[in-house]
C-alpha positions in Angstrom: 40.9 50.9 27.3 43.7 49.6 25.6 45.9 51.7 26.8 45.3 52.0 30.2 45.7 48.5 30.4 49.0 48.9 29.1 50.2 51.6 31.7 48.4 49.1 34.6 51.7 47.0 35.1 54.0 50.3 35.3 51.6 51.8 37.8 51.7 48.7 40.1 55.5 48.6 41.1 55.2 52.2 41.5 52.2 51.6 44.3 54.2 49.1 45.7 57.4 50.9 46.0 55.6 53.9 47.6 53.5 51.7 50.1 56.5 51.1 52.3 57.7 54.4 53.2 54.2 55.7 53.5 53.1 52.9 56.0 56.5 53.3 57.6 55.0 57.5 58.0 51.8 56.2 59.3 53.0 54.1 61.8 55.3 56.9 63.0 52.7 59.2 63.3 50.5 56.8 65.4 53.9 56.6 68.0 53.5 60.2 68.3 50.3 60.3 68.6 50.3 57.6 71.3 52.6 59.2 73.2 50.8 61.6 73.2 47.3 60.9 73.9 47.3 57.1 74.8 44.4 55.0 74.7 43.7 52.8 78.7 45.8 49.8 77.0 48.5 51.9 76.3 48.6 54.4 79.0 51.2 52.1 81.1 53.6 52.2 78.2 53.6 56.2 77.7 53.7 56.4 81.5 56.9 54.4 81.4 58.2 56.5 78.7 57.6 59.7 80.3 59.1 58.2 83.3 62.5 57.1 81.5 62.7 60.5 79.5 62.7 62.2 82.8 65.2 60.2 84.8 67.7 60.7 81.2 67.3 64.2 80.8 67.1 65.9 84.9 70.4 67.8 84.0 69.2 68.6 80.1 67.7 71.9 81.4 71.5 73.3 83.2 73.8 71.7 80.7 71.5 73.6 77.8 71.9 77.1 80.0 75.5 76.5 80.4 75.9 75.4 76.5 74.0 78.7 75.5 76.2 81.0 77.4 79.2 79.3 75.3 77.5 79.6 72.0 76.6 83.3 72.6 80.4 83.8 73.4 81.5 81.8 70.5 79.6 84.1 68.0 80.7 87.2 69.5 83.3 87.9 66.6 80.0 87.8 63.9 76.9 88.9 65.7 76.3 92.1 67.6 75.8 91.8 71.3 72.9 93.1 71.8 71.0 90.1 69.5 73.4 87.7 71.2 72.6 89.0 74.6 68.8 89.0 73.3 68.4 85.3 72.6 70.8 84.1 75.1 68.3 85.8 78.0 64.8 84.6 76.1 66.4 81.2 76.1 67.4 81.3 79.9 64.3 82.4 81.1 62.0 80.3 79.0 64.1 76.9 80.3 64.0 78.1 83.9 60.1 78.8 83.5 59.5 75.6 82.1 62.0 73.6 84.4 59.6 75.4 87.1 56.5 74.4 85.8 57.4 71.0 85.2 58.5 70.4 88.9 55.0 71.8 90.1 53.2 69.7 87.7 55.1 66.5 88.5 54.0 66.9 91.8 50.6 65.7 90.9 50.7 61.7 90.6 47.8 60.4 88.6 48.5 56.3 87.8 45.1 56.4 85.2 44.7 56.9 81.5 43.9 60.5 82.1 46.8 61.2 84.4 48.9 59.6 81.5 47.8 61.6 78.9 47.9 64.9 81.2 51.6 64.9 82.0 52.5 63.4 78.3 50.4 66.7 76.9 52.4 69.3 79.2 55.9 67.9 78.6 55.6 67.3 74.9 54.5 71.2 74.9 57.4 72.0 76.9 59.7 69.9 74.7 58.3 71.8 71.5 58.8 75.4 73.6 62.1 74.5 75.0 63.5 72.8 71.0 62.1 75.5 69.4 63.6 78.6 72.0 66.8 76.8 71.4 67.3 76.3 67.9 66.0 79.7 67.4 70.2 80.5 67.5 70.1 79.8 64.0 68.2 83.2 63.3 69.3 85.4 66.1 72.9 84.6 65.6 73.3 83.8 61.9 75.6 86.8 60.3 75.3 87.5 56.6 78.8 86.4 54.8 80.2 84.8 58.0 80.8 81.4 56.4 82.4 80.3 59.9 79.5 81.3 61.6 76.9 78.9 59.7 79.0 76.3 60.0 79.4 77.0 63.9 75.9 77.4 64.0 75.3 74.0 62.3 77.8 71.9 63.9 76.1 73.1 67.6 72.6 72.3 66.3 73.3 69.3 64.5 75.2 68.0 67.9 72.5 68.9 69.6 70.1 67.0 67.8 72.2 63.7 67.9 72.5 64.2 71.6 68.4 65.4 71.9 67.5 62.2 69.9 69.9 59.9 72.0 68.5 60.5 75.4 64.6 61.5 74.0 64.2 58.5 71.9 62.2 56.8 74.4 59.1 59.2 73.9 58.3 59.9 70.3 56.7 63.0 70.5 59.6 64.8 72.3 61.9 63.2 69.6 59.8 64.3 67.1 60.3 67.7 68.5 63.6 68.0 68.9 64.1 66.5 65.3 61.8 68.9 63.4 62.6 72.2 65.5 66.7 71.5 64.5 65.2 70.2 60.9 63.9 73.6 60.4 66.6 76.2 61.7 69.1 74.0 60.2 67.8 73.4 56.8 65.6 76.7 56.0 68.3 79.4 56.7 71.0 77.5 54.9 68.7 76.3 51.5 67.4 80.2 51.7 70.7 81.7 51.3 72.4 82.4 47.9 76.0 81.3 48.9 76.6 77.5 47.7 78.5 76.9 50.9 75.2 77.3 52.4 73.5 75.3 50.2 76.2 72.1 50.2 75.1 72.5 54.2 71.2 72.3 54.1 71.8 69.2 51.6 74.2 67.8 54.6 71.5 68.8 57.2 68.6 67.3 55.3 70.4 64.3 55.5 71.4 64.2 59.1 68.1 64.6 59.5 66.6 62.0 57.9 69.5 59.8 59.8 68.4 60.8 63.2 64.8 60.4 62.3 65.8 56.6 61.0 68.0 56.3 64.6 65.2 57.6 67.1 62.8 55.1 65.0 65.2 52.6 65.8 66.2 53.6 69.3 62.5 53.9 70.4 61.3 50.5 68.8 64.4 49.0 71.0 63.2 51.1 74.1 59.7 49.9 73.7 60.2 46.5 73.4 62.5 46.9 76.5 60.0 48.4 78.3 56.8 45.7 77.3 59.4 42.9 78.2 59.6 44.6 81.7 56.1 45.4 82.3 55.2 41.6 80.8 57.9 40.4 83.9 56.6 42.5 86.8 53.0 41.3 86.0 54.2 37.9 86.4 55.8 38.6 89.5 52.5 40.2 90.5 50.4 37.3 89.2 53.0 34.5 91.1 53.3 37.2 94.0 49.3 37.1 94.3 48.8 33.3 93.8 51.3 32.7 96.3 49.2 34.8 98.5 46.2 33.0 97.9 47.7 29.7 98.1 48.8 30.3 101.6 45.8 31.5 102.5 44.3 28.6 101.3 46.7 26.5 102.9 45.5 28.2 105.9 42.1 28.0 105.4 43.1 24.0 104.7 45.1 23.8 108.2 42.0 25.6 110.0 40.0 23.4 108.9 41.5 20.3 109.1 41.8 21.2 113.0 38.3 22.2 113.5 37.2 19.0 111.6 39.7 17.0 113.7 37.9 19.0 116.9 34.9 18.0 115.8 35.0 14.8 115.4 37.0 14.3 119.2 33.3 16.1 119.8 31.2 14.3 117.8 32.7 11.3 119.4 31.9 12.4 122.6 28.7 13.5 122.0 27.7 10.1 119.9 29.1 8.0 123.1 27.6 9.8 126.0 23.7 9.1 125.1 24.8 5.4 123.6 26.6 4.4 126.4 23.6 5.6 128.5 21.2 3.4 126.3 23.5 0.4 126.3 24.4 0.6 130.4 19.8 1.1 131.0 19.0 -1.1 128.4 21.2 -3.9 129.8 20.2 -3.1 133.5 16.4 -3.7 132.5 17.4 -6.4 130.2 18.4 -8.4 133.4 16.0 -7.4 135.9 19.1 -5.9 137.6 16.2 -4.3 140.0 14.1 -7.4 139.9 10.2 -6.0 140.6 10.7 -2.2 140.9 8.6 -0.9 138.1 9.1 2.8 139.1 13.2 2.2 138.5 12.7 0.5 135.0 10.5 3.2 134.2 13.2 5.7 134.9 15.8 3.8 133.2 13.6 3.5 130.0 13.0 7.1 130.3 16.5 8.0 130.1 16.9 5.6 127.4 14.1 7.7 125.3 16.1 10.7 125.9 19.3 9.5 124.6 17.5 8.0 122.0 16.0 11.3 121.1 19.3 13.1 121.4 21.3 10.8 118.6 18.1 11.8 116.5 18.9 14.9 116.5 22.7 14.7 116.2 21.9 12.4 113.0 18.8 15.1 112.0 21.8 18.0 112.2 24.3 16.3 110.1 22.0 15.3 107.8 20.2 18.9 107.3 23.6 20.2 107.3 24.6 18.0 104.5 21.6 19.1 102.2 22.0 22.6 102.9 25.6 22.2 101.7 24.7 20.3 99.0 21.8 22.8 98.0 19.0 20.0 98.3 17.4 21.6 101.3 13.5 21.1 100.4 11.4 23.5 102.5 8.1 22.1 103.2 6.0 26.0 103.8 2.9 27.0 105.3 1.8 29.4 107.4 2.2 28.8 111.0 2.7 30.4 114.2 6.1 31.6 115.4 4.5 32.4 118.5 3.2 29.0 119.2 6.5 27.2 117.9 8.4 29.5 120.2 6.1 28.2 122.9 6.7 24.6 121.8 10.6 25.1 121.9 10.7 27.5 125.2 8.4 24.1 127.1 10.9 21.8 125.6 14.3 23.5 127.4 12.6 24.7 130.5 13.7 22.3 132.7 17.1 22.1 131.0 17.5 25.4 131.6 16.2 25.0 135.2 18.7 22.3 136.1 21.6 24.7 134.8 20.3 27.5 137.2 19.0 30.0 134.8 16.5 32.3 134.3 14.3 31.5 131.2 12.1 34.1 129.8 10.4 34.5 126.6 9.4 37.7 125.0 6.9 37.9 122.0 5.4 40.9 120.8 1.3 40.5 121.2 -0.3 40.2 117.9 2.6 38.6 116.1 1.6 38.0 112.6 2.0 34.6 111.1 4.5 34.1 108.7 5.3 31.2 105.4 8.1 29.2 106.0 9.1 25.4 107.0 7.6 24.9 110.6 10.4 22.1 111.5 13.4 24.7 110.3 11.8 27.2 112.2 11.9 24.9 115.5 15.2 23.5 114.6 16.7 27.4 114.3 14.9 28.2 117.7 16.1 24.8 119.3 19.5 25.3 118.3 19.6 29.2 119.3 18.3 27.9 122.6 20.4 25.1 123.4 23.4 27.0 122.3 22.3 29.7 124.5 22.1 27.3 127.9 24.9 25.5 127.2 27.3 28.8 127.0 25.7 30.7 130.0 27.0 30.3 133.4 24.7 29.4 136.3 22.6 32.3 137.6 22.5 34.0 134.0 19.2 34.7 132.0 18.6 32.9 128.7 15.9 35.1 127.1 14.1 33.8 123.7 12.1 37.0 121.7 10.4 37.9 118.5 9.0 41.4 117.2 7.8 43.0 114.2 10.5 45.2 112.8 9.6 48.7 111.1 10.6 47.8 107.7 8.2 44.8 108.0 10.4 42.2 108.8 10.2 39.6 111.2 13.2 39.4 113.7 13.2 36.5 116.4 16.6 35.0 118.1 17.9 34.3 121.6 19.7 36.8 124.0 21.7 35.4 126.6 24.3 36.9 129.3 26.8 33.9 128.9 30.3 34.3 128.3 30.0 36.0 124.6 32.3 35.4 121.6 35.5 37.1 121.5 35.7 39.6 117.9 38.4 37.6 115.9 36.0 34.6 116.5 32.7 35.8 115.5 33.6 35.6 111.9 33.9 32.0 112.0 31.1 31.1 114.0 28.8 30.1 111.6 31.1 28.0 109.6 30.8 24.4 109.8 32.0 22.8 112.7 33.0 26.4 113.8 33.4 26.6 117.8 34.1 30.3 118.3 34.0 29.9 122.2 37.3 28.6 122.8 37.2 29.5 126.4 34.3 27.5 127.4 35.3 25.5 130.6 32.0 23.2 130.1 33.5 19.5 128.5 30.0 19.9 126.7 31.4 22.0 123.9 28.9 20.4 120.8 29.9 19.7 117.4 30.0 22.8 115.8 26.9 22.8 113.5 24.5 24.0 115.6 24.9 28.0 114.2 25.8 26.5 110.5 22.6 24.9 110.9 20.5 28.3 111.4 22.4 30.0 108.6 21.6 27.8 106.4 18.2 27.3 107.4 17.6 31.3 107.9 19.3 31.8 104.1 17.1 29.2 102.9 14.1 31.4 103.9 15.8 34.4 102.1 16.8 35.4 105.3 19.7 36.8 107.5 21.5 36.1 110.9 23.1 38.6 112.9 25.5 38.4 116.0 26.2 40.8 118.5 28.6 39.9 121.5 31.3 40.8 123.7 33.2 38.9 125.4 32.4 37.9 128.8 29.0 40.0 128.6 26.7 37.7 126.6 25.6 37.0 122.5 22.6 37.8 121.2 21.9 36.2 117.7 18.6 37.2 115.6 17.1 35.6 112.7 15.6 38.3 110.3 12.7 37.0 108.1 11.6 38.9 105.3 8.5 41.1 104.6 7.5 38.6 102.0 7.1 35.7 104.2 4.8 37.9 106.8 1.5 37.3 106.7 -1.1 40.0 108.2 -4.0 39.7 109.8 -5.7 41.0 106.7 -4.7 37.9 104.8 -5.6 35.6 107.4 -9.3 36.8 107.3 -9.4 36.6 103.7 -8.4 32.7 103.1 
């Protein structure tokens, strides 16, 4: 035990000394693996490395083909023609084939992780093939007992390794293929030779390979940092562009909402002043007994005051209902009710107004329409707003139809169909917004407050339903409210209760 304890202090420095190179090798292996098989978060980096490598090596194949011919001729004093010709033809055919295959594969752009892995794998495989074929000159063109030939091959391979590392350090797997292929054909043939000069060349080549490995790592680190900064810069630019677009969109919406609010206030001013003036004017006539003892006249004016008061009450109710809907505080008093009866009440209420507007007012209710579970006031408000809108925007001689029916899927559909002026397609998306008025071509002075359809939509959604708008400019509008099948009470249920 004491002997082991004595040895421990000497072991720790050795382990500490080995830890740094082991970690370095681990980092290099991780980077090479990442450059061939990137994870989702690194796919962009591998794609950027491959794109940069492709740009820096676009003339690499033609240059190597020309260099292979020059090297083959330079070795002619020492190497037979058959060997030189076989190596040169093999390399040129391999290079041309890989170049053509690369062009075909590049025509299949895929920007996702699978695409990055696909390109990284085949490019790394191509790099290994072309590098080993090129570096095989260390065997094919090596002549025994010809030191000058060995020096020439060592010089050519060393130069091509340095050039390859400098332009391909961007992609670790490609740089690794270059270093490994050149290292094998530079070091092994000279190391296995019996000539002292070859042994010296092997040592020098090993030192060169080590230096090129360090150089490749340093270059790759710098380039990866540059690509990361560029990626972050592009991300920031995209975020700023998106933020600007959102800001422009919100500003446009705010401007539109401001104009709509101004229009709403203008219309509301008219809507409030008209009945208020009637109430004040006619009540003043009654107060001062302007018509003496004409009781019928006073009764007529009292009716006008009553109708104006009801109109004001409806306006106030609309604004309160919309405030509750937008505030999420709308409370429903749900009971079983007859939709047909509610429709009959609304039909009777607006029949005289439709008649005075010279409109045909029809009611089409499917026989045996089941009862629904809903808030009666909300349903009447929906119907009243739909009918009021239809009468308001349908010219004299037109037709307004109040309808209700059971759908095949169990839902209840009810609404209003008119032959009025319609709504332009570009305005249909905002007619349900607060203050939204989709019919800007209305010639009538009575354009309304813009609250009606917003309230209809709010009440329908409060009942888990929806509103569907179908309209063609100049050909009429059909507004349908759908209540879900869960709110329908069939006949069997009513009998049981």
